[in-house]
C-alpha positions, -999 to 999 in steps of 0.1 A, spaced: 581 330 -435 597 315 -474 560 306 -483 549 341 -470 576 360 -491 574 338 -520 559 357 -554 536 331 -559 523 341 -524 519 376 -532 480 382 -530 477 364 -498 509 382 -484 492 415 -493 457 404 -480 475 395 -443 491 431 -443 458 447 -451 441 432 -424 470 438 -398 469 475 -410 431 479 -409 432 460 -373 458 487 -362 438 517 -375 407 506 -359 422 502 -328 438 537 -327 409 553 -340 387 536 -309 415 550 -284 408 585 -304 370 579 -298 364 575 -335 351 543 -351 365 536 -388 338 510 -392 310 533 -380 327 557 -409 326 530 -435 290 522 -427 278 557 -430 294 561 -465 277 531 -476 250 539 -503 225 511 -509 222 515 -544 207 477 -547 232 469 -574 252 436 -576 275 447 -551 247 455 -525 236 420 -532 267 405 -523 272 421 -494 235 414 -482 244 377 -488 275 382 -469 254 394 -438 257 434 -442 234 446 -416 244 415 -392 278 429 -385 298 463 -396 312 462 -434 346 466 -420 344 434 -400 333 417 -433 364 432 -449 389 421 -420 372 386 -422 376 382 -459 410 394 -458 419 370 -431 399 344 -444 414 347 -480 450 348 -466 448 318 -449 431 298 -475 455 306 -499 487 300 -478 468 265 -473 466 262 -510 500 268 -515 514 247 -486 495 217 -501 507 226 -534 544 229 -526 542 197 -503 530 177 -534 549 194 -561 553 228 -563 537 263 -558 510 274 -581 508 307 -599 496 332 -579 463 339 -600 459 302 -599 460 298 -564 441 331 -557 409 319 -575 401 291 -555 408 310 -526 386 338 -533 359 313 -541 362 293 -508 366 326 -487 330 340 -497 307 314 -480 333 313 -452 328 350 -444 289 342 -445 292 316 -419 320 333 -398 300 363 -401 272 350 -381 290 336 -354 306 372 -352 271 388 -353 263 371 -320 295 385 -301 301 419 -319 270 445 -314 262 467 -343 274 501 -342 245 528 -332 214 518 -349 196 524 -381 160 507 -370 158 528 -335 154 566 -331 187 577 -315 164 601 -290 154 567 -276 186 559 -260 185 591 -237 172 578 -202 187 546 -205 221 532 -186 250 514 -202 285 507 -196 317 524 -208 337 505 -229 362 532 -242 371 559 -220 373 575 -196 346 597 -203 351 633 -198 343 666 -217 372 661 -241 372 636 -274 340 612 -270 346 576 -258 323 544 -262 293 533 -243 276 500 -248 240 498 -237 206 479 -248 174 495 -266 139 489 -257 140 458 -278 171 440 -259 194 445 -286 232 459 -280 245 491 -293 278 508 -291 273 547 -292 300 574 -290 297 594 -256 312 620 -234 307 631 -199 283 658 -190 294 695 -180 311 696 -144 307 656 -144 340 641 -131 358 616 -156 338 584 -157 362 552 -159 361 523 -183 333 497 -168 314 524 -150 278 523 -155 263 557 -168 231 571 -177 223 589 -211 208 623 -203 212 642 -234 223 640 -270 244 664 -291 241 654 -328 251 614 -328 274 620 -295 255 612 -262 259 629 -228 260 610 -197 261 612 -159 274 585 -137 242 560 -132 222 561 -99 222 529 -82 185 522 -90 188 528 -126 218 505 -134 216 479 -165 224 446 -153 257 434 -167 258 413 -200 262 377 -191 
């Protein structure tokens, strides 16, 4: 705790606090049927400048931008605290700027590597390569719910190419609430919210191994 509160560790403490705050906000948003990560991705303009090139190198498109930011904050904080722990064990704490520079440089390639691992676990939110209308008629699993006629929840399903997607969804009119883990059939779409019913037994999507 003394290392965490030291002025020389301020950049890393701020990064750790920001990571915790973003994690809490995203969890709260998901409970309300809204994804902060999705909003950040949709707001991002691909203007092909230097920042876009850096984000592409970091694997934007493979994972959401918010996930990349959270990975960077976590790795930057962890690397910085390790640098300061080694420094204080051998001599004394380094000035904050002097410790932050190598932590920043080391964090970028670490984010690139870890984002590739995360991309195998975390599906992309919705799709920019598949037409949203293609999801109508497909079955999936409720991941955030239960689904009713109120705030949208989340369903997870595969597109025709076998890629997993997470979509905002709610239950069709007159449909009973659909519990988390239940299989649903997408029957319609209203803008970016998909309308679902409980899936007939002969249309169920096999569970993800």
